[in-house]
N, C-alpha and C positions, 0 to 999 in steps of 0.2 A: 494546504495541508492535504496529504493523502494518508489515510489510516489503513493499516493492514494487520494481519495476524499471521503468526508463523511459529512453528516449533524450532525452526532454524533461521533466526533473524539475519545472520550474516549472509547466508546463501540467498535468502529472499531479497535483501537489499541489493546484493550484487546483481541478481537477475533483473531487478527493476532498472538499475543503472545501465546494464548492457542493452536492454531493449530500448531505453530512451536514447542512448548514444547511437544505436543503429537506426533510430527513427521509426521503429515499429512496435511501440508500446501499445497494448490493447486498450488503454484508456486514452482516447483521442484528445480530450480536454487537457489532460496532463502532458501528453506529447506535444501538443501545440504550444503550451506555455513553456515547456522545456526548449522547444525549437526557437521560440521568440526571445527568451531571456538567457538561455545558456546554462551550462553546468554550474557556474560560479554563483548563480542566484538561488540554487537549491541546496537544502540541507537535509541529509538523511540521518535519522537518529531514532533510537528506541525511546518511546515516551512512557512505556510502562512494561514491567515484567510481571507475569502472573502465571498461575498454574494452567496447564494445557486445558483443563476442564472449563476454565473461565475465559478462554480466548474469544469466543463469540460474543459473550456478554460485554466484555471490556471493549472490544472493537465497536460494538453498537453504541456504547457509552461515549466513546471518543468521537465517533461520527456525529452523534447528536450534539455533543459539546461544541464542536467546531462549526456545525450547521452549514450555513451558506459559504463558509470559507474552506469547504472540503472539495477536493477533486473527486471523491468517491462517487460512483454512479449508482451504487446499490446502498440504500440507506439501512437495510436490514440484512446484513450478511449472515451466513450460516457456516457450519463446519466445512462445507464443500468449497468454500472460498479460501480456506487456510492453506498455508504453504505445505501442510502435511499431506493433503489429498488432491489438490488442484494440479492438473497436468501442466498448466502454465508455469507453475512455480517449482515443479519437480517434486 
């Protein structure tokens, strides 16, 4: 599981997929797993819709919920990691 936040989920998921397919995703653990298992073993989906003001709190909740089963490298994300302001996500 990789948990993220965005105000434009479709764009962000597309960006993740493109970086994984090109082999240059910023999350090396996720990239290596993708390279090993291939696209067919990955599912990309929205796990919760919420108000923009709640994005950070809900992302933190889901990262903690999935715990050791998360590809996330940052356990306490903040607004700067969102698709709204992070240059990686546009």
